[in-house]
C-alpha positions, -999 to +999 in steps of 0.1 A: +215-001+045+182+001+035+163-024+010+123-013+000+092-035-002+067-019-024+037-026-048+042-028-086+004-028-095-026-008-080-021-018-042-032-051-023-003-071-037+005-087-007+031-065+011+025-070+048+027-107+044+057-103+023+073-077+050+066-100+078+083-131+060+117-108+052+114-090+088+135-119+104+163-107+086+165-071+096+168-049+128+141-021+118+109-017+096+100+016+086+068+025+069+075+059+045+044+069+033+002+065+029-021+063+059-046+043+072-061+040+035-036+013+034-047-025+049-017-050+054-026-080+066-005-110+080-016-146+089+004-168+111-006-189+140-040-196+123-045-158+128-050-131+108-036-096+114-047-064+095-025-031+103-031+002+088-003+025+104+018+003+122+050-015+102+040-050+095+072-056+116+056-054+150+053-089+157+086-098+158+101-090+191+137-083+180+122-052+154+118-015+160+094-005+137+090+034+125+064+054+113+080+078+092+075+116+082+058+106+048+027+091+065-004+103+077-016+097+105-052+091+123-047+092+162-081+073+165-073+047+142-039+045+154-051+042+189-073+015+182-047-003+160-022-002+187-045-018+212-055-046+191-017-057+183-013-051+220-039-076+229-025-100+205+009-099+219+030-071+202+048-045+224+045-013+209+054+010+240+088-008+233+095-009+198+073+015+181+086+050+171+066+079+151+080+108+134+074+140+150+072+156+113+041+130+105+013+148+098-022+143+115-059+138+100-084+155+119-121+149+119-125+177+100-101+163+068-124+131+074-154+155+072-136+173+038-129+142+019-162+128+020-180+163+013-155+166-019-162+130-031-201+134-029-194+167-048-177+148-079-210+125-080-202+099-112-170+117-113-154+108-081-120+093-077-130+062-051-118+077-024-111+057+010-130+085+027-100+088+058-091+118+053-060+110+034-062+139+003-073+168+025-043+158+049-019+157+022-033+189+007-026+207+039+008+193+042+017+207+006-001+240+013+015+244+050-013+248+070-011+209+082-007+198+118+018+173+126+027+149+155+051+169+169+025+197+175+005+176+199+029+182+229+034+219+222+014+242+247-008+256+221-018+227+203-059+234+207-048+270+192-031+252+162-061+228+159-089+254+159-069+275+131-071+248+108-108+236+116-120+270+112-105+267+076-124+234+069-156+249+084-153+272+056-148+249+028-177+222+045-198+254+042-189+258+006-201+223+002-232+229+016-222+196+037-238+186+068-221+173+101-218+173+137-180+181+148-190+175+182-195+138+175-156+132+164-136+153+186-139+136+221-124+104+207-095+122+185-087+146+218-088+110+237-064+096+210-043+126+212-038+122+248-031+083+245-002+088+219+020+111+237+028+079+260+047+067+225+085+072+218+080+104+195+113+112+177+132+130+153+128+097+132+154+110+100+180+111+126+169+077+147+172+059+115+204+074+100+219+069+136+211+032+135+221+027+096+254+044+109+255+016+136+251-011+108+216-021+115+196-035+084+165-012+074+134-024+055+113-001+042+075-004+037+057+011+011+018+013+007-007+015-017+013+005-052+033+019-082+002+026-099-015+047-077+017+069-077+008+108-075+029+113-101+035+079-121+003+065-113-033+066-133-039+106-130-060+114-116-074+078-098-042+079-078-035+085-041-017+117-025+018+104-023+049+090-038+048+052-037+077+043-056+113+038-044+119+077-042+092+081-017+113+060+006+142+090+008+116+120+011+093+101+036+122+086+060+146+110+055+172+090+038+199+094+009+194+076-021+229+058-019+217+040+012+192+017-007+204-015-018+177-039-027+144-030-038+114-061-034+088-056-063+057-075-055+028-081-078+002-106-080-003-132-105-034-111-117-048-077-115-070-061-091-083-027-083-103-007-061-124+025-069-122+041-099-101+044-126-086+028-161-078-010-159-072-024-191-072-060-184-103-058-165-130-088-162-166-075-162-177-112-163-183-145-145-142-153-147-136-117-130-164-127-106-144-155-100-115-144-098-127-120-070-145-151-052-112-173-050-088-145-041-114-130-016-105-096-034-124-072-010-102-045+007-087-052+042-093-020+054-128-008+036-141-044+027-148-030-005-151-056-038-120-053-055-122-054-094-103-080-113-085-089-143-057-107-161-018-102-155-009-066-174+026-068-184+028-028-199+024-017-164+042-046-147+072-035-168+066+004-162+065-001-125+097-022-127+114+005-145+105+036-119+114+015-088+147-001-104+134-033-090+164-058-081+140-086-065+108-096-085+081-114-059+046-128-072+018-133-047-018-151-048-003-176-072-022-203-056-056-183-066-050-192-102-054-228-097-084-244-117-087-218-146-088-237-181-066-212-194-046-180-180-041-149-206-017-124-197-013-091-216+018-086-230+012-058-254-015-031-263-034-026-297-039+014-299-057+016-331-041-008-349-005+000-333+012-022-308+028-005-282+045-016-246+041+016-232+013+033-211-001+063-227-006+097-210-042+101-214-048+060-200-084+067-188-096+079-225-069+060-246-084+032-273-064+003-255-070-030-264-051-056-250-032-086-267-034-115-247-010-146-249-029-174-233-013-202-214-028-237-204-042-235-167-036-261-142-057-274-113-028-284-086-036-268-056-003-250-049-009-241-008+013-265+004+044-266-025+073-251-008+100-261-038+096-243-069+107-275-088+076-291-074+051-265-089+030-274-118+046-271-152+019-250-167+022-225-141+064-225-144+058-218-181+033-189-170+058-174-148+089-180-165+069-161-198+062-131-170+099-133-157+113-135-194+092-103-207+100-081-178+137-092-175+137-099-143+141-134-122+115-143-097+131-142-062+099-153-042+063-167-049+040-166-027+015-195-027-012-187+005-018-159+031+001-180+059+040-167+062+049-203+059+032-204+024+061-189+009+087-202-019+120-188-017+138-190-050 
C-alpha cells in the first residue's frame, strides 16, 4: 500500500514537515522525482534541518528511506547532505537506499544550466542553476549516466563521452568555465556514494509492499510546476503529480491509496512565471517577512499573493487528492482582511478554469474577502480552538474545492499540527 504526499501550488508548501509528521505511521518513505532544487524543511527539538535529495523520513530510526529512479542526484550535494544528517544523529548507511536507475547530475550539467539561463536573458525560466533540466534532457535523450554506472568498470569512459557533448554545447553558448575546478569534488563524491546501498528500488519497494509494509511516496516542487500540467514553460523538468509516483518508483497505480495534497493558506512562487494573485505591494512584502518566504535551498525571496482557488481545484482534480492539508495558517494572523480568489474574470467572462496560455491571458482575480483575525495560532492544537474568523475562511476554502481539511499546520515544528 502506498500513500502519496505532494504539493498543490508552486512548491514550498511545507511537504517536508508533513512527511516528518506522518512518518511514524509508515515503514518506508520514498522520494519519486526532482533533485537538489528541492528544499524540504523539518523542525523538531528546536533544530531545523533542510533536505534536498534524501527523503524526509530519515530522522526516524524505524523508517526505510528510498531515493527513487525518478530523482536526479548531484553526488556532491548528496555527500554533503549525508554528512550533515549523520552529524545530526541519522543513520543513512543503515536506512538509506538509492536507486541504481536514478540519473546523475554531472558538473557539466550545472554549467550547461547556467549557460542556457544566461542566454535567455529577460526570458529566463528562473532555474535554480543546479543542473536539473540538462540532466532530465539527457535522460529523455537517452545519453545520461545513472547511479548504477558508477560501479561499472568503464564509468570514466562513459563520463568522458557525455562531457564531450556538453563541452560542445558550452562552446556554442560561448560560456567561460573551468571544469577542473569542479571535477575533484565530483569524483570524490562518486567514491563516497559507493559505500551506500545501491539497489534496484523497483524490486525492493514492491517486495516491501508484498510484505505488507506501508510506503509514503514524497514528491518535490508542486503540481503547478509539473512539466505537463504546470504553468509551462515556467515549470520544472519532471512530473510532480500523483502519476509521477508510479513512474518515479516503479509501482502500479492500483497500489496508491491516499493522496495527501498540501497547500499554503496563501500562495508563493519562486522565479519567473504567471502568478494571478501576486501582491507587488506592502502587503506582499509583509506576507514574505511574516512567512519567512525565502527559498530553503537557494535563499531567493519568494513572490507572494493571496490563495488562488482555481489553481487549487485544478491540482486537487489532477492528483485525486483524498486528504487536504493546509500549512502556514499562522502567517495570516494580524491581517485586517484576508481575500481569497474564487474565480477569474477574463474579458468580462467568469471562469474557474485555468486558460491554456495563462502567461498571456487577461486574468483579473475575483476575490471573496474575509475579516481577519489577530490571535496567535501557533499554540493551538484543536480545531475548535481556532479563531472563528479563521474557521470561516478555511471552511469556505473546503466548500469551494469540495474537500475537507485533514490537517492544519500552525507553525514549522512537528508539534505545531492540528489533526482533524
